[in-house]
Backbone as CSV, one residue per row, in Angstrom:
resi,resn,N_x,N_y,N_z,CA_x,CA_y,CA_z,C_x,C_y,C_z
1,MET,241.095,-51.074,50.019,241.751,-50.781,48.765,242.990,-51.668,48.657
2,VAL,243.141,-52.298,47.532,244.280,-53.170,47.269,245.426,-52.311,46.742
3,LYS,246.608,-52.518,47.305,247.789,-51.799,46.834,248.668,-52.750,46.032
4,HIS,249.273,-52.206,44.991,250.139,-53.001,44.139,251.539,-52.399,44.161
5,THR,252.513,-53.202,43.859,253.900,-52.772,43.861,254.391,-52.616,42.433
6,VAL,255.113,-51.532,42.185,255.749,-51.290,40.897,257.244,-51.373,41.128
7,LYS,257.929,-52.148,40.304,259.371,-52.319,40.477,260.100,-51.912,39.210
8,THR,261.350,-51.519,39.401,262.220,-51.244,38.270,263.650,-51.564,38.691
9,SER,264.499,-51.779,37.720,265.904,-52.071,37.998,266.754,-50.880,37.585
10,LEU,267.682,-50.510,38.444,268.603,-49.415,38.172,270.016,-49.867,38.490
11,ASP,270.979,-49.348,37.730,272.353,-49.629,38.100,272.731,-48.735,39.281
12,ASP,273.878,-48.960,39.859,274.288,-48.243,41.062,274.307,-46.729,40.867
13,GLU,274.802,-46.280,39.721,274.896,-44.845,39.466,273.500,-44.206,39.372
14,ASP,272.585,-44.842,38.619,271.222,-44.312,38.491,270.481,-44.367,39.823
15,LYS,270.701,-45.410,40.593,270.053,-45.531,41.901,270.503,-44.381,42.806
16,GLU,271.788,-44.090,42.793,272.313,-42.993,43.609,271.752,-41.652,43.158
17,LYS,271.661,-41.413,41.853,271.085,-40.178,41.317,269.606,-40.074,41.722
18,TRP,268.879,-41.203,41.618,267.452,-41.225,41.961,267.247,-40.876,43.442
19,GLN,268.053,-41.479,44.300,267.933,-41.207,45.726,268.233,-39.735,46.029
20,HIS,269.255,-39.205,45.388,269.622,-37.808,45.580,268.499,-36.885,45.102
21,PHE,267.931,-37.175,43.936,266.827,-36.384,43.388,265.625,-36.396,44.343
22,CYS,265.261,-37.556,44.848,264.123,-37.670,45.774,264.403,-36.904,47.060
23,HIS,265.608,-37.032,47.559,265.990,-36.328,48.795,265.898,-34.812,48.598
24,LEU,266.411,-34.308,47.470,266.362,-32.874,47.192,264.926,-32.358,47.117
25,ASN,263.996,-33.203,46.680,262.599,-32.809,46.540,261.760,-33.159,47.761
26,GLY,262.400,-33.694,48.794,261.711,-33.961,50.048,260.709,-35.093,49.992
27,LEU,260.932,-36.047,49.118,260.022,-37.183,49.000,260.790,-38.495,49.116
28,THR,260.078,-39.531,49.542,260.672,-40.859,49.519,260.726,-41.310,48.065
29,GLU,261.459,-42.356,47.813,261.543,-42.861,46.445,260.173,-43.328,45.956
30,SER,259.444,-44.048,46.800,258.115,-44.524,46.389,257.139,-43.356,46.260
31,GLY,257.259,-42.344,47.127,256.405,-41.165,47.025,256.637,-40.417,45.726
32,MET,257.905,-40.325,45.318,258.231,-39.656,44.059,257.671,-40.445,42.875
33,VAL,257.774,-41.767,42.922,257.221,-42.603,41.836,255.708,-42.394,41.754
34,ARG,255.015,-42.409,42.913,253.560,-42.182,42.915,253.217,-40.823,42.315
35,MET,253.974,-39.783,42.710,253.712,-38.453,42.189,253.914,-38.412,40.672
36,MET,254.976,-39.040,40.196,255.257,-39.036,38.758,254.186,-39.807,37.993
37,ILE,253.735,-40.909,38.545,252.669,-41.681,37.893,251.400,-40.836,37.818
38,ASN,251.071,-40.157,38.907,249.879,-39.299,38.909,250.007,-38.140,37.929
39,GLN,251.221,-37.641,37.702,251.422,-36.563,36.740,251.287,-37.068,35.303
40,VAL,251.769,-38.253,35.058,251.731,-38.813,33.711,250.331,-39.320,33.364
41,LEU,249.616,-39.828,34.352,248.299,-40.406,34.120,247.206,-39.657,34.890
42,PRO,247.073,-38.338,34.715,246.114,-37.600,35.539,244.653,-37.913,35.240
43,ASP,244.352,-38.367,34.018,242.958,-38.607,33.651,242.467,-39.985,34.041
44,ILE,243.348,-40.851,34.463,242.942,-42.189,34.856,242.570,-42.157,36.326
45,ALA,241.318,-42.403,36.613,240.834,-42.377,37.997,240.521,-43.795,38.430
46,CYS,241.480,-44.431,39.067,241.272,-45.789,39.547,240.274,-45.800,40.692
47,ASN,240.292,-44.743,41.476,239.412,-44.677,42.626,239.047,-43.211,42.839
48,ASP,237.895,-42.784,42.289,237.499,-41.381,42.355,237.400,-40.874,43.780
49,GLU,236.928,-41.725,44.706,236.786,-41.314,46.096,238.146,-40.970,46.689
50,PHE,239.151,-41.787,46.387,240.504,-41.530,46.898,241.049,-40.229,46.326
51,ASN,240.918,-40.039,45.012,241.437,-38.833,44.374,240.725,-37.595,44.894
52,HIS,239.416,-37.672,45.092,238.662,-36.521,45.585,239.068,-36.178,47.027
53,ALA,239.231,-37.184,47.845,239.585,-36.941,49.248,240.932,-36.242,49.358
54,LYS,241.846,-36.530,48.471,243.183,-35.943,48.537,243.279,-34.615,47.790
55,SER,242.248,-34.235,47.017,242.367,-33.046,46.182,242.483,-31.748,46.981
56,ASN,241.967,-31.719,48.202,242.014,-30.500,48.992,243.063,-30.558,50.092
57,LYS,243.976,-31.454,49.985,244.995,-31.625,51.011,246.351,-31.218,50.448
58,VAL,247.075,-30.439,51.232,248.435,-30.051,50.880,249.341,-30.540,51.991
59,THR,250.398,-31.213,51.640,251.328,-31.736,52.631,252.642,-30.992,52.498
60,ILE,253.171,-30.567,53.633,254.494,-29.938,53.641,255.356,-30.657,54.664
61,ARG,256.628,-30.574,54.475,257.557,-31.187,55.413,258.351,-30.066,56.079
62,LEU,258.432,-30.157,57.398,259.181,-29.165,58.168,260.124,-29.884,59.127
63,SER,261.169,-29.193,59.491,262.096,-29.754,60.473,261.400,-29.788,61.834
64,ASP,261.948,-30.564,62.766,261.389,-30.622,64.120,261.379,-29.233,64.750
65,HIS,262.440,-28.466,64.508,262.539,-27.105,65.054,261.415,-26.221,64.508
66,ASP,261.177,-26.282,63.189,260.131,-25.464,62.583,258.738,-25.899,63.027
67,ILE,258.531,-27.199,63.194,257.237,-27.692,63.693,256.989,-27.144,65.094
68,GLN,258.015,-27.131,65.929,257.863,-26.610,67.292,257.542,-25.117,67.260
69,LYS,258.237,-24.366,66.403,257.963,-22.938,66.274,256.541,-22.701,65.777
70,LEU,256.119,-23.472,64.785,254.766,-23.346,64.242,253.724,-23.636,65.319
71,THR,253.920,-24.709,66.076,252.990,-25.093,67.141,252.898,-23.997,68.197
72,THR,254.040,-23.476,68.603,254.074,-22.421,69.621,253.365,-21.165,69.124
73,GLN,253.662,-20.760,67.902,253.052,-19.545,67.362,251.543,-19.717,67.202
74,ALA,251.114,-20.861,66.717,249.680,-21.110,66.555,248.961,-21.015,67.893
75,GLN,249.550,-21.613,68.928,248.937,-21.555,70.260,248.922,-20.129,70.800
76,GLN,250.011,-19.396,70.619,250.081,-18.015,71.100,249.044,-17.126,70.434
77,GLU,248.696,-17.450,69.199,247.748,-16.627,68.447,246.315,-17.132,68.560
78,GLY,246.089,-18.112,69.442,244.729,-18.540,69.725,244.197,-19.668,68.858
79,TYR,245.065,-20.338,68.147,244.624,-21.456,67.321,244.823,-22.757,68.093
80,ILE,243.780,-23.575,68.137,243.846,-24.837,68.861,244.718,-25.841,68.105
81,HIS,244.595,-25.842,66.784,245.347,-26.778,65.950,246.290,-26.009,65.033
82,ARG,247.477,-26.515,64.874,248.432,-25.828,64.002,247.973,-25.859,62.548
83,THR,247.199,-26.879,62.154,246.665,-26.934,60.798,245.745,-25.742,60.551
84,SER,244.964,-25.361,61.551,244.083,-24.196,61.418,244.906,-22.930,61.200
85,TRP,246.029,-22.830,61.910,246.886,-21.662,61.751,247.484,-21.622,60.343
86,VAL,247.964,-22.760,59.865,248.552,-22.815,58.522,247.491,-22.466,57.482
87,THR,246.279,-22.988,57.642,245.189,-22.685,56.714,244.892,-21.186,56.717
88,ALA,244.813,-20.589,57.904,244.556,-19.151,58.010,245.685,-18.353,57.369
89,CYS,246.906,-18.800,57.555,248.071,-18.130,56.968,247.980,-18.136,55.441
90,VAL,247.663,-19.289,54.886,247.542,-19.403,53.428,246.390,-18.531,52.927
91,GLN,245.225,-18.616,53.591,244.073,-17.804,53.180,244.404,-16.319,53.224
92,SER,245.055,-15.895,54.289,245.396,-14.486,54.437,246.335,-14.028,53.330
93,ASN,247.307,-14.842,53.008,248.253,-14.461,51.959,247.639,-14.527,50.574
94,LEU,246.715,-15.444,50.345,246.058,-15.521,49.042,245.096,-14.362,48.834
95,THR,244.347,-14.004,49.870,243.335,-12.953,49.744,243.865,-11.581,50.132
96,ARG,245.029,-11.536,50.778,245.637,-10.300,51.292,244.662,-9.559,52.207
97,SER,243.922,-10.334,53.002,243.008,-9.758,53.986,243.108,-10.570,55.274
98,PRO,242.693,-9.975,56.397,242.849,-10.664,57.681,241.947,-11.878,57.820
99,VAL,242.437,-12.851,58.560,241.662,-14.022,58.956,241.622,-13.991,60.475
100,LEU,240.427,-13.910,61.032,240.281,-13.722,62.474,240.125,-15.043,63.205
101,THR,240.653,-15.100,64.436,240.449,-16.260,65.300,239.070,-16.140,65.938
102,LYS,238.618,-17.210,66.583,237.325,-17.185,67.273,237.326,-16.128,68.374
103,GLU,238.452,-16.001,69.079,238.546,-15.007,70.150,238.486,-13.584,69.590
104,GLU,239.109,-13.358,68.445,239.057,-12.028,67.828,237.644,-11.697,67.365
105,ILE,236.970,-12.665,66.806,235.579,-12.459,66.381,234.704,-12.171,67.597
106,LYS,234.931,-12.912,68.681,234.180,-12.685,69.928,234.416,-11.259,70.440
107,ALA,235.666,-10.808,70.411,235.991,-9.460,70.879,235.331,-8.399,70.001
108,LEU,235.314,-8.617,68.694,234.664,-7.655,67.799,233.153,-7.627,68.015
109,ARG,232.557,-8.786,68.251,231.117,-8.820,68.527,230.797,-8.050,69.808
110,GLU,231.602,-8.254,70.841,231.403,-7.541,72.100,231.595,-6.039,71.889
111,SER,232.590,-5.685,71.118,232.845,-4.282,70.825,231.657,-3.668,70.076
112,ASN,231.118,-4.380,69.120,229.949,-3.888,68.383,228.726,-3.771,69.283
113,ARG,228.578,-4.698,70.223,227.467,-4.628,71.170,227.574,-3.345,71.997
114,GLN,228.796,-3.055,72.446,229.014,-1.833,73.229,228.784,-0.588,72.373
115,LEU,229.197,-0.637,71.137,228.990,0.502,70.240,227.501,0.733,70.001
116,ALA,226.740,-0.347,69.881,225.285,-0.209,69.723,224.680,0.457,70.957
117,ALA,225.167,0.123,72.148,224.680,0.747,73.381,225.004,2.241,73.379
118,VAL,226.191,2.601,72.909,226.562,4.015,72.807,225.619,4.725,71.844
119,GLY,225.298,4.086,70.740,224.373,4.666,69.769,222.997,4.909,70.377
120,ARG,222.518,3.958,71.176,221.221,4.153,71.847,221.279,5.344,72.797
121,ASN,222.369,5.451,73.538,222.518,6.591,74.453,222.537,7.916,73.694
122,LEU,223.232,7.949,72.560,223.259,9.168,71.753,221.870,9.513,71.216
123,ASN,221.105,8.489,70.830,219.737,8.728,70.361,218.880,9.315,71.478
124,GLN,219.073,8.835,72.700,218.321,9.381,73.838,218.683,10.841,74.071
125,ILE,219.949,11.154,73.964,220.393,12.546,74.136,219.782,13.418,73.042
126,ALA,219.836,12.945,71.810,219.275,13.718,70.695,217.774,13.924,70.887
127,ARG,217.080,12.922,71.356,215.635,13.037,71.577,215.341,14.102,72.642
128,VAL,216.116,14.077,73.748,215.923,15.082,74.803,216.154,16.485,74.240
129,LEU,217.203,16.635,73.444,217.510,17.952,72.880,216.449,18.389,71.876
130,ASN,215.902,17.449,71.111,214.899,17.787,70.103,213.528,18.056,70.716
131,ILE,213.176,17.375,71.794,211.853,17.534,72.402,211.727,18.911,73.034
132,ASP,212.655,19.202,73.866,212.561,20.490,74.562,213.957,20.913,74.973
133,PHE,214.466,21.894,74.282,215.829,22.346,74.549,215.986,22.823,75.986
134,ARG,214.852,23.243,76.633,214.919,23.716,78.020,215.324,22.605,78.968
135,HIS,215.058,21.323,78.573,215.406,20.204,79.442,216.822,19.664,79.170
136,SER,217.554,20.398,78.379,218.907,19.944,78.034,219.825,19.927,79.246
137,ASP,219.393,20.549,80.349,220.213,20.514,81.548,220.261,19.113,82.159
138,LYS,219.390,18.194,81.671,219.417,16.806,82.131,220.668,16.083,81.602
139,ILE,221.222,16.606,80.533,222.412,16.012,79.927,223.625,16.649,80.598
140,THR,224.403,15.796,81.242,225.550,16.313,81.978,226.845,16.046,81.218
141,LYS,227.841,16.770,81.632,229.175,16.589,81.050,229.660,15.161,81.295
142,GLU,229.321,14.604,82.454,229.743,13.241,82.792,229.131,12.216,81.825
143,MET,227.870,12.450,81.431,227.215,11.528,80.489,227.960,11.510,79.152
144,ILE,228.335,12.680,78.695,229.063,12.795,77.425,230.437,12.137,77.555
145,GLU,231.096,12.333,78.691,232.408,11.729,78.909,232.324,10.204,78.950
146,VAL,231.249,9.655,79.539,231.061,8.202,79.566,230.939,7.672,78.137
147,LEU,230.144,8.359,77.323,230.003,7.939,75.920,231.324,8.045,75.173
148,ASP,232.041,9.130,75.414,233.338,9.312,74.766,234.300,8.197,75.167
149,ASN,234.306,7.833,76.457,235.175,6.746,76.924,234.808,5.424,76.269
150,LYS,233.504,5.157,76.128,233.072,3.905,75.489,233.487,3.866,74.019
151,ILE,233.375,5.001,73.352,233.801,5.061,71.944,235.307,4.825,71.844
152,ASN,236.075,5.450,72.713,237.534,5.262,72.703,237.910,3.820,73.027
153,GLU,237.166,3.190,73.937,237.387,1.781,74.273,237.146,0.901,73.051
154,HIS,236.065,1.180,72.355,235.740,0.432,71.137,236.840,0.598,70.092
155,LYS,237.274,1.823,69.880,238.331,2.078,68.903,239.614,1.346,69.275
156,ALA,239.948,1.316,70.562,241.166,0.638,71.014,241.089,-0.859,70.750
157,ILE,239.939,-1.459,71.020,239.767,-2.902,70.777,239.923,-3.207,69.292
158,VAL,239.244,-2.440,68.463,239.300,-2.672,67.014,240.711,-2.423,66.488
159,ASN,241.342,-1.336,66.916,242.716,-1.044,66.472,243.685,-2.137,66.898
160,ASN,243.523,-2.658,68.110,244.381,-3.732,68.595,244.224,-4.984,67.728
161,LEU,242.986,-5.340,67.423,242.756,-6.523,66.578,243.335,-6.328,65.179
162,ILE,243.151,-5.160,64.624,243.690,-4.881,63.288,245.216,-4.946,63.317
163,SER,245.811,-4.373,64.349,247.268,-4.384,64.477,247.803,-5.803,64.627
164,GLN,247.178,-6.593,65.514,247.611,-7.979,65.699,247.519,-8.760,64.401
165,ASN,246.409,-8.594,63.702,246.201,-9.322,62.464,247.186,-8.882,61.393
166,SER,247.428,-7.582,61.293,248.377,-7.088,60.293,249.778,-7.624,60.553
167,LYS,250.163,-7.665,61.828,251.484,-8.201,62.172,251.544,-9.696,61.893
168,ARG,250.479,-10.405,62.277,250.455,-11.863,62.102,250.619,-12.244,60.641
169,TRP,249.888,-11.596,59.777,249.887,-11.996,58.365,250.687,-11.049,57.481
170,ASN,251.440,-10.126,58.086,252.272,-9.168,57.349,251.469,-8.374,56.343
171,LEU,250.241,-7.993,56.712,249.409,-7.220,55.801,249.746,-5.740,55.849
172,GLY,250.423,-5.311,56.900,250.780,-3.905,57.023,251.879,-3.486,56.059
173,ASN,252.556,-4.462,55.470,253.672,-4.164,54.559,253.203,-3.883,53.143
174,GLU,251.919,-4.096,52.866,251.391,-3.858,51.528,251.315,-2.356,51.272
175,GLN,251.531,-1.953,50.073,251.449,-0.528,49.736,250.319,-0.308,48.784
């Protein structure tokens, strides 16, 4: 792609105002000119591929301190890339619903697998009770306690994930 230069002349006072305006908006002078040109000429597509590639990209500027905090938080929450964390943050705030990490999804799948096993055990107990109530002595208190423990384990895993997600995306503050 060939790039072209656009020039203009400004007196010292206008140049200083322009630099101050660009600085306040967090853009370079040339970046601000490009943005203004794109705003004034939105229907002119010099290069559709270029415009399409940039249409789904959002750029933000952060201080070195904030970038470090973002990187640390993303890693602590299980995100490999900080961009993934920022994307999840935006999605969560736009939809006001949780966005799960791969590890959280894995934990929920495992929890559901265990819950399915508990369901099978309960079906076996119900079958024994329905077939012949006289054989109900095969069902022990320990068997029921094992199922109860598995259910409580499942609830704890799910509650923990919901709590982590609510804290991460501040979803618990909604009324």
